[in-house]
C-alpha positions in Angstrom: -0.1 0.0 -0.1 2.8 2.5 1.2 5.0 1.6 -2.6 1.6 2.5 -3.7 0.8 5.9 -2.8 4.2 6.8 -2.9 4.3 5.9 -6.3 1.1 7.9 -7.4 2.0 10.9 -5.3 5.6 11.1 -6.6 4.6 10.9 -10.3 1.5 13.2 -9.7 4.1 15.9 -8.7 6.7 14.7 -11.7 3.4 15.4 -14.4 1.7 18.7 -12.4 5.8 19.9 -12.5 6.9 19.2 -16.1 2.9 20.3 -17.1 3.9 24.2 -15.5 7.4 24.7 -17.1 5.9 23.5 -20.7 2.9 25.9 -19.7 5.5 28.3 -19.4 7.6 27.5 -22.5 4.5 27.4 -24.5 3.3 31.0 -22.9 6.6 32.1 -23.5 6.9 31.0 -27.3 2.8 32.2 -27.9 3.0 36.0 -26.9 6.1 36.2 -28.6 5.0 34.6 -32.2 4.0 38.0 -34.1 8.1 38.6 -34.3 9.0 37.1 -37.2 12.5 37.3 -36.7 12.0 36.1 -32.9 10.4 33.4 -34.3 13.3 32.9 -36.8 15.9 33.1 -34.2 14.3 30.4 -31.7 13.7 28.2 -34.1 17.6 28.3 -35.7 18.5 28.0 -32.3 16.7 25.0 -31.0 17.7 22.9 -34.6 20.6 23.5 -33.9 20.2 22.6 -29.9 18.3 19.4 -30.9 21.1 18.5 -33.2 23.6 18.6 -30.8 21.4 17.0 -28.3 21.4 14.1 -31.1 24.9 13.6 -31.6 26.1 13.7 -28.0 23.3 11.0 -27.3 24.7 8.9 -30.5 27.9 9.5 -28.8 26.7 8.5 -25.3 25.1 5.0 -27.0 28.7 4.4 -28.6 30.3 4.6 -25.0 27.6 2.2 -23.8 28.5 -0.2 -26.3 32.2 -0.3 -25.1 30.8 -0.6 -21.9 32.5 3.2 -20.7 29.0 4.1 -19.2 31.3 7.0 -16.7 32.1 8.7 -20.4 28.7 9.8 -21.4 28.2 13.3 -21.6 23.9 13.8 -21.1 23.9 12.8 -18.0 23.4 14.8 -14.7 26.4 16.4 -13.2 27.9 15.1 -9.9 26.5 17.4 -7.9 22.5 17.1 -8.8 23.0 13.2 -8.6 24.6 14.3 -5.0 21.5 15.9 -4.4 18.6 14.5 -5.5 19.8 11.2 -3.8 19.8 13.6 -0.7 16.3 15.1 -1.3 14.8 11.2 -1.6 16.7 10.1 1.2 15.6 12.9 3.6 11.8 12.8 2.5 11.9 8.9 2.2 11.9 9.6 6.2 9.1 11.0 6.8 6.2 9.2 8.3 3.5 11.1 5.8 4.5 8.6 2.8 2.2 10.6 0.2 3.0 14.0 1.2 7.0 13.1 1.5 6.7 11.6 -2.2 4.9 14.7 -3.6 7.6 16.8 -2.4 10.4 14.8 -3.2 9.1 14.6 -7.2 8.8 18.2 -6.8 12.1 18.6 -6.0 14.1 16.5 -7.9 11.5 17.2 -11.3 12.8 20.8 -10.4 16.7 19.3 -10.4 16.5 17.0 -13.4 15.2 19.7 -15.9 18.6 20.2 -17.1 18.6 17.1 -18.4 14.5 15.5 -18.6 13.5 18.6 -20.1 15.9 18.3 -23.3 13.2 17.6 -25.1 10.4 20.0 -24.2 11.8 23.0 -26.6 11.6 21.2 -29.6 8.3 19.6 -29.2 6.5 23.0 -28.0 7.6 24.5 -30.8 7.0 21.5 -33.6 3.4 21.7 -31.8 3.2 25.4 -32.1 4.6 25.5 -35.8 1.7 23.3 -37.2 -1.4 25.0 -38.1 -3.2 22.0 -37.5 -2.1 21.0 -33.8 -1.2 24.6 -32.8 -5.3 25.4 -31.4 -4.9 21.9 -29.5 -1.5 23.0 -27.9 -2.2 22.5 -24.8 -4.1 19.2 -25.3 -1.1 18.2 -26.7 0.9 19.0 -24.1 -1.2 17.1 -21.4 -0.7 13.8 -23.4 3.5 14.4 -23.6 3.6 14.9 -20.2 1.6 11.7 -19.5 3.4 10.2 -21.2 6.7 11.1 -19.7 5.6 9.9 -16.4 3.9 6.2 -18.1 7.7 4.9 -17.7 7.4 5.9 -13.7 4.1 4.6 -12.9 5.4 1.0 -14.9 8.4 1.0 -12.5 6.4 1.6 -9.4 4.2 -1.1 -10.8 6.8 -3.7 -11.4 8.6 -2.8 -7.6 4.5 -3.1 -6.2 4.1 -6.3 -7.8 7.2 -7.6 -6.7 10.3 -7.1 -8.3 13.3 -5.9 -6.3 15.3 -2.9 -7.3 18.6 -5.1 -8.1 16.6 -6.7 -10.7 15.0 -3.4 -11.8 18.6 -1.9 -11.9 20.2 -4.3 -13.4 17.0 -4.4 -16.4 17.0 -0.8 -17.1 21.0 -1.2 -17.4 21.3 -3.9 -20.0 19.1 -1.6 -22.0 20.4 2.0 -21.4 22.2 1.7 -24.8 18.9 1.5 -26.7 17.2 4.1 -25.0 20.5 6.1 -25.9 20.2 5.5 -29.5 16.5 6.0 -29.6 16.7 9.2 -28.2 19.4 10.2 -30.7 17.1 9.6 -33.8 13.9 11.8 -32.0 16.6 14.7 -31.8 17.6 14.4 -35.5 13.7 14.0 -36.6 12.7 16.7 -34.3 15.8 19.2 -35.6 14.6 17.3 -39.4 10.6 18.6 -38.7 11.6 21.9 -37.5 14.0 22.5 -40.8 11.3 21.7 -42.9 9.1 23.6 -41.2 11.2 26.9 -41.8 11.8 26.3 -45.6 
């Protein structure tokens, strides 16, 4: 029961935190989209950013295949990792598991946004640039954030049904290289779509 409440509280907090950040980005883009020069500059910078992330993700994929995870470029800095672990440890000591999970989810989401938020801007720009999607940008943002927390829900569900953290860590470690490869392809695809939208 405790695992269920922790999972729901943590996942819900992550969903709301990233949704609020996404709303902020979306509002900023929509308010300044009437400036042609601004829009073009933002698109070009985002395309370059997506290409760099795609190349770095591909580099990380190669390093993982070679058995060198410490050489990866796209990972949280050590000080942020330590801060996240400290936050989780401190919150997990609370007897009010549900509220502790919400607090931890919110704080960890803010700390991890430098890494996990890399897809936010290209995705939001993609949605706001396509007329058929622009009118439903908020709905797509909700869908995007829901899809974002599905892996979290799956992990908590797996743990709830008895899989140990060691087994889960081994499973994820074996598939880390594939995740990096798919992430790289996603960044390249977003860069290509945004480039075509400027032509």
